[in-house]
C-alpha positions as a printed NumPy array, in Angstrom:
array([[ 95.199,  79.266, 111.756],
       [ 96.996,  80.648, 108.696],
       [ 95.153,  82.135, 105.746],
       [ 95.509,  79.059, 103.591],
       [ 94.662,  76.631, 106.395],
       [ 91.35 ,  78.504, 106.698],
       [ 91.009,  78.308, 102.915],
       [ 91.265,  74.52 , 103.079],
       [ 88.504,  74.325, 105.689],
       [ 86.287,  76.671, 103.655],
       [ 86.778,  74.589, 100.508],
       [ 86.113,  71.388, 102.416],
       [ 82.96 ,  72.693, 104.117],
       [ 81.086,  74.167, 101.143],
       [ 80.331,  70.826,  99.398],
       [ 79.212,  69.378, 102.735],
       [ 76.862,  72.276, 103.526],
       [ 75.418,  72.242, 100.009],
       [ 74.824,  68.497, 100.2  ],
       [ 73.271,  68.811, 103.689],
       [ 70.813,  71.508, 102.565],
       [ 69.907,  69.463,  99.479],
       [ 69.312,  66.427, 101.702],
       [ 67.119,  68.47 , 104.053],
       [ 65.148,  69.775, 101.075],
       [ 64.412,  66.255,  99.804],
       [ 63.033,  65.046, 103.154],
       [ 61.015,  68.232, 103.779],
       [ 57.321,  68.218, 102.91 ],
       [ 56.9  ,  70.357,  99.737],
       [ 54.046,  72.39 , 101.202],
       [ 55.968,  73.112, 104.399],
       [ 59.041,  73.978, 102.369],
       [ 57.107,  76.513, 100.288],
       [ 55.436,  78.094, 103.312],
       [ 58.687,  78.305, 105.29 ],
       [ 61.197,  79.192, 102.57 ],
       [ 59.229,  79.805,  99.368],
       [ 61.965,  79.617,  96.621],
       [ 64.753,  80.923,  98.875],
       [ 66.171,  77.463,  99.559],
       [ 66.635,  76.746,  95.849],
       [ 68.175,  80.184,  95.317],
       [ 70.552,  79.661,  98.243],
       [ 71.681,  76.318,  96.828],
       [ 72.336,  77.815,  93.387],
       [ 74.298,  80.69 ,  94.929],
       [ 76.33 ,  78.401,  97.167],
       [ 77.238,  76.172,  94.209],
       [ 78.375,  79.221,  92.224],
       [ 80.316,  80.556,  95.216],
       [ 82.06 ,  77.227,  95.678],
       [ 83.168,  77.184,  92.04 ],
       [ 84.313,  80.813,  92.147],
       [ 86.204,  80.413,  95.408],
       [ 87.91 ,  77.217,  94.223],
       [ 89.094,  78.942,  91.031],
       [ 90.38 ,  81.956,  92.967],
       [ 92.322,  79.818,  95.413],
       [ 93.712,  77.695,  92.578],
       [ 95.079,  80.87 ,  90.957],
       [ 96.783,  81.746,  94.234],
       [ 98.157,  78.258,  94.801],
       [ 99.709,  78.121,  91.338],
       [101.769,  81.161,  92.299],
       [103.28 ,  79.431,  95.332],
       [103.281,  75.671,  94.628],
       [103.857,  73.169,  91.836],
       [100.989,  71.873,  89.694],
       [101.111,  68.476,  91.388],
       [100.939,  70.107,  94.808],
       [ 98.001,  72.282,  93.706],
       [ 96.083,  69.164,  92.682],
       [ 96.875,  67.523,  96.018],
       [ 95.733,  70.57 ,  97.98 ],
       [ 92.535,  71.1  ,  96.009],
       [ 91.559,  67.445,  96.408],
       [ 92.112,  67.18 , 100.162],
       [ 91.284,  69.929, 102.652],
       [ 93.194,  67.987, 105.343],
       [ 96.431,  67.801, 103.318],
       [ 99.512,  68.603, 105.425],
       [100.641,  71.311, 102.985],
       [ 97.689,  73.53 , 103.985],
       [ 99.464,  73.964, 107.339],
       [103.035,  74.244, 106.015],
       [105.148,  77.288, 106.839],
       [106.494,  77.275, 103.276],
       [103.006,  77.79 , 101.875],
       [102.331,  80.671, 104.254],
       [105.71 ,  82.284, 103.523],
       [105.292,  81.961,  99.76 ],
       [101.764,  83.362,  99.916],
       [102.928,  86.376, 101.916],
       [105.655,  86.978,  99.338],
       [103.056,  87.008,  96.548],
       [100.342,  89.076,  98.264],
       [102.716,  91.343, 100.212],
       [100.676,  94.087, 101.931],
       [ 97.426,  92.49 , 100.696],
       [ 97.997,  89.349, 102.787],
       [ 96.277,  90.793, 105.88 ],
       [ 93.183,  91.762, 103.889],
       [ 93.127,  88.337, 102.26 ],
       [ 93.198,  86.637, 105.678],
       [ 90.36 ,  88.858, 106.977],
       [ 88.167,  88.073, 103.961],
       [ 88.65 ,  84.335, 104.325],
       [ 88.009,  84.654, 108.054],
       [ 84.67 ,  86.371, 107.348],
       [ 83.678,  83.673, 104.855],
       [ 84.582,  80.975, 107.371],
       [ 82.539,  82.741, 110.073],
       [ 79.433,  82.95 , 107.856],
       [ 79.762,  79.313, 106.789],
       [ 80.101,  78.371, 110.455],
       [ 76.829,  80.209, 111.172],
       [ 75.223,  78.211, 108.38 ],
       [ 76.654,  74.996, 109.848],
       [ 75.352,  75.907, 113.309],
       [ 71.838,  75.888, 111.841],
       [ 72.083,  72.208, 110.967],
       [ 70.502,  69.889, 113.51 ],
       [ 71.03 ,  66.143, 113.673],
       [ 74.402,  66.161, 111.869],
       [ 77.45 ,  64.458, 113.364],
       [ 80.118,  66.665, 114.93 ],
       [ 83.697,  65.876, 115.994],
       [ 84.301,  66.972, 119.571],
       [ 88.024,  67.64 , 119.073],
       [ 87.607,  70.443, 116.53 ],
       [ 88.414,  74.086, 117.242],
       [ 85.145,  75.353, 115.692],
       [ 81.796,  74.031, 114.519],
       [ 82.72 ,  74.144, 110.841],
       [ 85.775,  71.941, 111.288],
       [ 83.781,  69.659, 113.619],
       [ 81.183,  68.939, 110.928],
       [ 83.521,  68.338, 107.977],
       [ 85.786,  66.122, 110.082],
       [ 82.906,  63.962, 111.326],
       [ 81.231,  63.698, 107.9  ],
       [ 83.859,  62.667, 105.316],
       [ 82.933,  62.624, 101.658],
       [ 82.046,  59.295, 100.101],
       [ 83.526,  60.477,  96.786],
       [ 86.857,  62.147,  95.965],
       [ 87.365,  65.844,  95.14 ],
       [ 86.304,  68.931,  97.005],
       [ 85.698,  70.926,  93.843],
       [ 83.197,  68.453,  92.347],
       [ 79.792,  67.301,  93.506],
       [ 80.936,  65.278,  96.49 ],
       [ 78.48 ,  62.86 ,  98.054],
       [ 77.749,  62.559, 101.791],
       [ 75.598,  60.237, 103.888],
       [ 73.122,  61.882, 106.302],
       [ 70.5  ,  60.476, 108.627],
       [ 66.781,  61.223, 108.36 ],
       [ 66.947,  63.437, 111.483],
       [ 68.835,  66.225, 109.679],
       [ 67.079,  69.587, 110.021],
       [ 67.875,  73.193, 109.117],
       [ 67.038,  75.493, 112.024],
       [ 67.42 ,  78.757, 110.101],
       [ 64.773,  81.157, 108.917],
       [ 64.482,  82.33 , 105.334],
       [ 65.902,  85.79 , 105.993],
       [ 68.823,  84.285, 107.942],
       [ 69.784,  82.059, 105.023],
       [ 69.448,  84.962, 102.594],
       [ 71.593,  87.233, 104.742],
       [ 74.359,  84.645, 105.136],
       [ 74.48 ,  83.764, 101.428],
       [ 74.566,  87.451, 100.417],
       [ 77.444,  88.127, 102.826],
       [ 79.4  ,  85.112, 101.587],
       [ 78.788,  86.211,  97.996],
       [ 80.033,  89.726,  98.745],
       [ 83.183,  88.563, 100.519],
       [ 83.958,  86.09 ,  97.729],
       [ 83.665,  88.977,  95.275],
       [ 85.973,  91.043,  97.495],
       [ 88.527,  88.231,  97.368],
       [ 88.331,  88.094,  93.573],
       [ 88.837,  91.863,  93.372],
       [ 91.81 ,  91.686,  95.727],
       [ 93.573,  88.991,  93.696],
       [ 92.863,  90.914,  90.488],
       [ 94.401,  94.076,  91.923],
       [ 97.461,  92.192,  93.176],
       [ 98.045,  90.837,  89.683],
       [ 97.506,  94.257,  88.116],
       [100.056,  95.789,  90.475],
       [102.583,  93.14 ,  89.452],
       [101.675,  93.114,  85.767],
       [104.666,  95.256,  84.799],
       [106.877,  94.287,  87.678],
       [109.911,  92.32 ,  86.607],
       [110.034,  88.877,  88.102],
       [113.164,  88.133,  90.101],
       [114.04 ,  84.708,  88.777],
       [115.51 ,  82.096,  91.02 ],
       [119.082,  81.444,  89.975],
       [120.227,  77.992,  90.774],
       [122.197,  75.379,  88.991],
       [121.342,  72.255,  87.123],
       [123.619,  69.211,  87.   ],
       [125.494,  70.755,  89.887],
       [127.994,  70.047,  92.624],
       [127.79 ,  71.531,  96.049],
       [129.854,  74.556,  96.96 ],
       [131.571,  72.542,  99.662],
       [132.415,  69.767,  97.197],
       [133.836,  72.251,  94.678],
       [136.091,  73.612,  97.409],
       [137.212,  70.113,  98.413],
       [137.808,  69.053,  94.818],
       [139.752,  72.225,  94.   ],
       [142.021,  71.541,  96.984],
       [142.403,  67.922,  95.895],
       [143.275,  69.069,  92.37 ],
       [145.991,  71.398,  93.681],
       [147.552,  68.616,  95.746],
       [147.476,  66.107,  92.886],
       [149.042,  68.537,  90.409],
       [151.794,  69.312,  92.905],
       [152.774,  65.623,  92.884],
       [152.681,  65.165,  89.111],
       [156.053,  66.688,  88.142],
       [159.205,  64.612,  87.772],
       [161.597,  66.478,  85.485],
       [164.927,  67.678,  86.847],
       [164.566,  71.288,  85.744],
       [165.067,  73.8  ,  88.521],
       [162.612,  76.309,  87.078],
       [159.01 ,  76.077,  88.301],
       [156.142,  74.443,  86.461],
       [153.421,  77.01 ,  85.856],
       [149.689,  76.317,  86.022],
       [146.737,  78.598,  85.364],
       [143.33 ,  77.742,  86.823],
       [140.535,  79.389,  84.831],
       [137.691,  80.818,  86.89 ],
       [134.06 ,  79.944,  86.178],
       [130.964,  81.252,  87.898],
       [129.346,  77.816,  87.268],
       [125.817,  79.172,  87.608],
       [123.077,  79.011,  85.018],
       [119.523,  80.283,  85.143],
       [117.265,  77.278,  85.476],
       [113.593,  77.718,  84.721],
       [111.746,  75.757,  87.368],
       [108.294,  75.848,  88.878],
       [107.911,  76.89 ,  92.48 ],
       [107.712,  73.977,  94.873],
       [107.092,  73.49 ,  98.563],
       [109.14 ,  70.301,  98.69 ],
       [112.872,  70.365,  97.949],
       [114.048,  68.323,  94.951],
       [117.457,  66.765,  95.676],
       [120.123,  66.815,  92.988],
       [123.581,  65.376,  92.861],
       [126.578,  64.94 ,  90.596],
       [129.733,  62.939,  90.926],
       [132.378,  65.239,  89.454],
       [133.636,  68.78 ,  89.   ],
       [135.505,  69.856,  85.883],
       [138.344,  72.397,  86.056],
       [139.946,  74.099,  83.041],
       [143.67 ,  74.728,  83.343],
       [146.651,  75.607,  81.18 ],
       [150.169,  74.591,  82.06 ],
       [153.754,  75.103,  80.966],
       [156.776,  72.99 ,  81.845],
       [160.334,  74.364,  82.198],
       [161.472,  71.824,  79.602],
       [159.224,  73.44 ,  76.986],
       [158.677,  77.009,  78.241],
       [157.565,  78.305,  74.858],
       [154.322,  76.326,  74.864],
       [151.224,  76.56 ,  77.038],
       [149.011,  73.467,  76.984],
       [145.264,  73.46 ,  77.63 ],
       [143.744,  70.714,  79.748],
       [140.57 ,  69.878,  81.597],
       [140.73 ,  67.831,  84.769],
       [137.58 ,  66.218,  86.063],
       [137.712,  65.49 ,  89.778],
       [135.443,  62.51 ,  90.396],
       [133.839,  61.676,  93.722],
       [131.106,  59.439,  94.981],
       [127.543,  60.627,  95.437],
       [127.414,  63.845,  97.447],
       [125.08 ,  64.739, 100.283],
       [121.916,  66.706,  99.715],
       [120.961,  70.121, 101.002],
       [124.009,  72.063,  99.885],
       [124.462,  75.112,  97.699],
       [124.667,  73.936,  94.09 ],
       [126.612,  75.042,  91.031],
       [126.465,  74.155,  87.359],
       [128.683,  71.404,  86.013],
       [129.565,  70.345,  82.474],
       [128.521,  66.742,  81.902],
       [129.637,  66.111,  78.328],
       [132.074,  63.383,  79.435],
       [130.91 ,  60.109,  80.961],
       [132.85 ,  59.912,  84.213],
       [132.234,  56.178,  84.567],
       [134.431,  55.508,  81.513],
       [137.324,  57.469,  83.009],
       [138.042,  54.719,  85.515],
       [139.465,  52.708,  82.607],
       [142.017,  55.394,  81.711],
       [145.64 ,  54.634,  82.657],
       [147.1  ,  56.273,  85.74 ],
       [149.257,  59.354,  85.119],
       [152.128,  60.023,  87.515],
       [154.169,  62.425,  85.4  ],
       [152.736,  65.388,  83.5  ],
       [156.195,  66.456,  82.364],
       [156.638,  63.445,  80.099],
       [153.272,  64.125,  78.487],
       [153.645,  67.817,  77.794],
       [157.345,  67.746,  76.967],
       [156.545,  65.232,  74.261],
       [155.394,  66.114,  70.77 ],
       [153.485,  62.826,  70.489],
       [150.021,  64.145,  71.302],
       [148.146,  66.483,  68.966],
       [145.166,  67.282,  71.146],
       [143.901,  70.854,  71.342],
       [142.871,  70.128,  74.915],
       [143.986,  67.118,  76.952],
       [141.48 ,  65.547,  79.298],
       [142.338,  64.014,  82.669],
       [140.341,  62.658,  85.574],
       [140.986,  62.339,  89.286],
       [139.239,  59.223,  90.535],
       [137.677,  58.649,  93.951],
       [141.009,  57.299,  95.247],
       [142.868,  60.481,  94.325],
       [144.678,  59.014,  91.294],
       [145.237,  61.119,  88.18 ],
       [144.147,  59.299,  85.011],
       [144.331,  60.218,  81.337],
       [144.305,  61.182,  78.61 ],
       [141.234,  61.706,  76.482],
       [140.533,  64.237,  73.761],
       [138.657,  67.031,  75.54 ],
       [136.579,  69.652,  73.695],
       [138.568,  72.51 ,  72.233],
       [138.346,  75.681,  74.344],
       [136.023,  78.367,  73.046],
       [138.631,  81.092,  73.516],
       [141.92 ,  81.888,  71.793],
       [144.916,  81.162,  73.935],
       [147.733,  83.651,  74.515],
       [151.118,  83.422,  76.195],
       [150.697,  86.944,  77.537],
       [148.842,  87.763,  80.707],
       [147.329,  90.957,  82.101],
       [146.52 ,  91.437,  85.781],
       [143.107,  92.609,  86.897],
       [144.71 ,  95.735,  88.314],
       [146.337,  96.539,  84.958],
       [143.077,  95.852,  83.16 ],
       [141.014,  98.195,  85.316],
       [143.66 , 100.856,  85.917],
       [146.387, 100.823,  83.234],
       [149.349, 103.057,  83.907],
       [149.766, 106.342,  82.066],
       [152.538, 104.834,  79.939],
       [150.628, 101.655,  79.183],
       [148.65 , 101.408,  75.998],
       [144.946, 100.741,  76.573],
       [144.441,  97.064,  75.87 ],
       [140.719,  96.708,  76.38 ],
       [137.613,  98.792,  76.764],
       [135.179,  97.182,  79.18 ],
       [131.576,  97.284,  78.047],
       [128.752,  97.332,  80.574],
       [127.972,  93.644,  79.981],
       [131.664,  92.783,  80.413],
       [131.555,  94.359,  83.843],
       [128.585,  92.199,  84.855],
       [130.272,  88.999,  83.668],
       [133.512,  89.938,  85.396],
       [131.826,  90.782,  88.707],
       [129.696,  87.62 ,  88.666],
       [132.663,  85.378,  87.868],
       [134.945,  86.911,  90.494],
       [132.349,  86.876,  93.289],
       [131.238,  83.311,  92.575],
       [134.832,  82.066,  92.259],
       [135.717,  83.672,  95.581],
       [132.985,  81.573,  97.226],
       [134.024,  78.392,  95.414],
       [137.767,  78.642,  96.087],
       [137.627,  80.039,  99.61 ],
       [140.201,  78.381, 101.887],
       [141.787,  76.457,  98.997],
       [145.485,  76.686,  98.048],
       [144.485,  78.432,  94.826],
       [143.429,  81.591,  96.661],
       [145.517,  83.563,  99.144],
       [144.211,  83.987, 102.689],
       [144.03 ,  87.74 , 102.01 ],
       [143.514,  88.031,  98.282],
       [143.433,  91.131,  96.1  ],
       [142.909,  92.105,  92.476],
       [146.635,  91.45 ,  91.887],
       [145.924,  87.702,  92.208],
       [143.63 ,  87.625,  89.155],
       [144.921,  87.58 ,  85.573],
       [143.583,  87.547,  82.013],
       [144.815,  86.252,  78.688],
       [146.496,  89.121,  76.884],
       [146.58 ,  89.964,  73.166],
       [147.45 ,  87.066,  70.864],
       [149.931,  89.243,  68.967],
       [152.248,  92.093,  69.816],
       [150.083,  94.746,  68.21 ],
       [146.763,  93.444,  69.503],
       [144.632,  95.347,  71.959],
       [142.102,  92.677,  72.928],
       [142.033,  91.119,  76.382],
       [139.869,  88.044,  77.067],
       [137.527,  89.39 ,  79.747],
       [135.431,  86.229,  80.055],
       [138.219,  83.88 ,  81.167],
       [140.093,  85.194,  84.207],
       [142.515,  82.836,  85.901],
       [144.674,  82.303,  88.968],
       [148.346,  81.425,  88.559],
       [150.357,  78.837,  90.492],
       [153.964,  77.65 ,  90.319],
       [155.154,  74.154,  91.227],
       [158.695,  72.932,  91.698],
       [159.822,  69.36 ,  91.062],
       [157.889,  66.921,  93.208],
       [159.692,  65.626,  96.277],
       [158.835,  62.739,  98.568],
       [157.714,  65.171, 101.229],
       [154.078,  66.159, 100.702],
       [153.836,  69.824,  99.816],
       [152.385,  72.264, 102.281],
       [149.483,  73.69 , 100.302],
       [148.512,  76.128, 103.02 ],
       [149.564,  79.684, 102.311],
       [151.429,  81.158, 105.261],
       [151.327,  84.839, 106.045],
       [153.129,  86.44 , 108.972],
       [151.755,  87.542, 111.25 ],
       [148.737,  85.297, 110.784],
       [145.509,  87.279, 111.053],
       [142.502,  85.984, 112.899],
       [139.853,  84.136, 110.92 ],
       [137.343,  86.876, 111.644],
       [139.662,  89.548, 110.282],
       [140.329,  87.498, 107.119],
       [136.587,  87.156, 106.57 ],
       [135.971,  90.857, 107.053],
       [138.902,  92.068, 104.965],
       [138.145,  89.671, 102.096],
       [134.502,  90.716, 101.992],
       [135.525,  94.369, 102.037],
       [137.968,  93.605,  99.23 ],
       [135.128,  92.052,  97.255],
       [132.9  ,  95.083,  97.907],
       [135.667,  97.446,  96.771],
       [136.359,  95.323,  93.714],
       [132.7  ,  95.292,  92.661],
       [132.584,  99.082,  92.873],
       [135.857,  99.453,  90.986],
       [134.67 ,  97.121,  88.228],
       [131.387,  98.991,  87.871],
       [132.621, 102.584,  88.225],
       [136.054, 102.165,  86.627],
       [137.522, 104.088,  89.55 ],
       [140.076, 103.058,  92.14 ],
       [138.987, 103.046,  95.761],
       [140.449, 105.807,  97.901],
       [142.333, 103.969, 100.623],
       [141.531, 104.742, 104.258],
       [143.784, 106.468, 106.737],
       [144.749, 103.081, 108.149],
       [145.61 , 100.638, 105.371],
       [144.29 ,  97.083, 105.265],
       [147.508,  95.125, 105.862],
       [148.916,  92.51 , 108.142],
       [151.326,  94.922, 109.737],
       [150.786,  96.169, 113.258],
       [148.384,  95.024, 115.881],
       [145.29 ,  92.999, 115.129],
       [143.204,  95.716, 116.754],
       [144.539,  98.211, 114.223],
       [143.516,  95.858, 111.441],
       [139.984,  95.749, 112.838],
       [139.851,  99.541, 112.904],
       [141.16 ,  99.553, 109.348],
       [138.172,  97.49 , 108.255],
       [135.81 ,  99.909, 109.973],
       [137.486, 102.868, 108.252],
       [137.253, 101.171, 104.867],
       [133.585, 100.34 , 105.462],
       [132.875, 103.982, 106.3  ],
       [134.697, 105.211, 103.207],
       [132.916, 102.65 , 101.033],
       [129.58 , 103.86 , 102.409],
       [130.511, 107.419, 101.486],
       [131.556, 106.268,  98.024],
       [128.248, 104.456,  97.484],
       [126.29 , 107.557,  98.491],
       [128.317, 109.721,  96.107],
       [127.866, 107.306,  93.196],
       [124.33 , 106.157,  93.955],
       [122.978, 107.567,  90.714],
       [125.514, 105.467,  88.792],
       [124.684, 102.201,  90.571],
       [121.783,  99.972,  89.594],
       [119.802,  98.173,  92.278],
       [121.787,  94.964,  91.723],
       [125.204,  96.576,  92.091],
       [124.055,  98.556,  95.1  ],
       [122.53 ,  95.484,  96.783],
       [125.596,  93.343,  96.087],
       [128.073,  95.867,  97.489],
       [125.949,  96.704, 100.53 ],
       [125.518,  92.999, 101.311],
       [129.297,  92.485, 101.238],
       [129.792,  95.435, 103.569],
       [127.174,  94.246, 106.047],
       [128.721,  90.79 , 106.145],
       [132.233,  92.227, 106.555],
       [131.342,  93.895, 109.866],
       [129.226,  91.003, 111.162],
       [131.166,  89.48 , 114.107],
       [129.451,  86.129, 113.55 ],
       [130.376,  85.913, 109.871],
       [132.306,  82.733, 109.097],
       [133.079,  81.961, 105.478],
       [133.787,  78.36 , 106.42 ],
       [130.095,  78.076, 107.297],
       [128.207,  76.935, 104.205],
       [125.035,  78.764, 105.251],
       [126.933,  82.052, 105.484],
       [128.408,  81.565, 102.031],
       [124.965,  80.682, 100.713],
       [123.745,  84.005, 102.07 ],
       [126.568,  85.822, 100.28 ],
       [125.733,  84.007,  97.056],
       [122.085,  85.039,  97.341],
       [122.925,  88.606,  98.288],
       [125.783,  89.266,  95.866],
       [125.931,  86.91 ,  92.893],
       [122.21 ,  86.321,  92.372],
       [121.175,  90.018,  92.076],
       [123.903,  90.634,  89.5  ],
       [122.893,  87.522,  87.558],
       [119.254,  88.58 ,  87.558],
       [120.017,  92.047,  86.301],
       [122.442,  90.733,  83.687],
       [119.764,  88.368,  82.388],
       [117.206,  91.172,  82.198],
       [119.591,  93.421,  80.265],
       [120.636,  90.712,  77.812],
       [117.404,  88.731,  77.371],
       [114.672,  91.126,  78.427],
       [112.366,  90.927,  81.432],
       [110.248,  87.917,  82.26 ],
       [106.862,  88.408,  83.855],
       [105.407,  86.615,  86.842],
       [101.783,  86.614,  85.691]])
C-alpha cells in the first residue's frame, strides 16, 4: 500500500480503537479494572485521543499541499475514499516530500503496525475475512454509525468485547505511537523549513483557452479564407501580417487530483493588411475564428473573450476585403471580422484599438538581433524584452506548426517587427512580432496553402532541424551572439543523410556553446535550450503529436514564463 493509503487506514482505525477501549472500560467491573490496569486505561485513552487529533492535523497539512480543499474534506471524512489509492495523490505527495517520502512511509508503517497490535488485543469484535491485515479487517467490519473520522465517531459493540492486553503492553504501544507521531510532525516541519525560501514553480496554464490543436486548425482555416477574399484586378499582391501572441497567462489555481475541463468556441487573430489599390495604408483588423465546442484533454492557451461570438452570426457575409479597405467609408481604428462554423467570413464590427503604434516599416528578427555595421542601431533589447521575445516565438512555433503561415523549415528571417514610426526614430516594437504573407487575386481554383520545398525533407528531419533552430534562436536572443555554423550547414541541399549529420554537428556545437556560456544562462534559459536539443535528436519526436508538443511547451515555454514572472513580480512561496 502507498503511504497515504496507509494514512487513511490509520485515521479510520483510531476512532474505532478508542471507542472499543471505552466500551470495554464501561462493561468492566471497576474493582477488576483498577487491579488490572490501575489508571493506565484512562491515560491510554487520553493519549490516543490526543494522538488522533495530532495525526489528523498533520495529514491535513500534507493533503492541502497536494489536493483541493474539497478533496481534503472528502478524504478526511472517509478512509475508504478512492482518492486514498490514487496514483495522482502518491505522485503529488512524492513531489512535495521529495527525499523525505521514504521516511514518511516508514513512520506511518510503524504507527499502523502498533495500532494493529492494539487491535489484535481486542477479543469478541467483528473482523472482515477479506482484509490484508487485522487493522483493516476490524475497521471494515465495524463501520461508524456517525460521520467523520476526525470527530467522536460512534460504534456498536457486543457485550462480549474484551481487551486481552496487559497494562505494560498498552503503555508500551501508546508510547511508541506517540513517539512516531511526533517524528512525523518533526519531519513535516523540516520539509516546510527546507522549502521556506524555495521559490515555488507556478503552474502556467491558460484560462478561457482553446486547444493547441484547435489554434493550429483555425490558423490554417484563417489563411485559406483570407486567400479567397480578394477580388480586385490589381496584379500586385495583397499583403497580410499575422501578429504573434504567446496566448499564455499565469492562472492561480489550487492543486487538484481531478482534471477540470475547459472549453472555448473561438480563437482571435490580430492582423494588418494592405491592398495594391491603396498601398500607402496598412489597416488593422482582428478576425475571430469561431468553432463549435472543442474536445477536452488538450493543451490550452489563453483567448480574449471581450466579444460575444454568438452575436457575430448576425453579421453580414464578407466576400471581398478589397472593397472594404479600398473604401474611405469606414473610420474604425481596428475592423473586426468573424469566421463562422461554416467557414464564412462575416463583418464588420468596431474592434478594440490596438495597444501598439502602427508603422509601415518592418525590421526582420535577424536585423534586430544582428544589425549590419552600416545599419544604425534601432533598438536596445533589455533583459525583460529578451524573455518576452523568446516566450512569444517559442509558443507561436508550437501554435502555428504545420500551418501555411510558417515555412516547413523556418528561420529568424521569417519573423518581422514594426519599425520606427518616423524616419528618425530608433524604436522597434519588440512585443508584437509578426509573420508576413502575400496573396494574389483570388481565382476559382483553390489555392495550394502547403509550402513546397525541393527536395522535400523527411518529417523527422524537419522536426529535428526546426527544434535545433529554436534552440539556436533562444541562445541568440539571450546572449546577443550569432551561432557559429557547423562544418555541414543545415540546408535542403545534398543527401538526406548529410542533413541528419548536419543536425548532429549543430547539436554538438550548441552543447559546446552552452558550456562556454553557462555562467551567462539562468536555469530557465539553460533548461529551455537543452530541452529543445534533446527533442531534436529524439528519433521518435513528432511535432504533429499533441503530446510531444505539450512536452515542448512544458520544457521550453513554461520555464521561461516562470522565471519572467519571478523577475517582474517577485517570488511566490509554496508554504
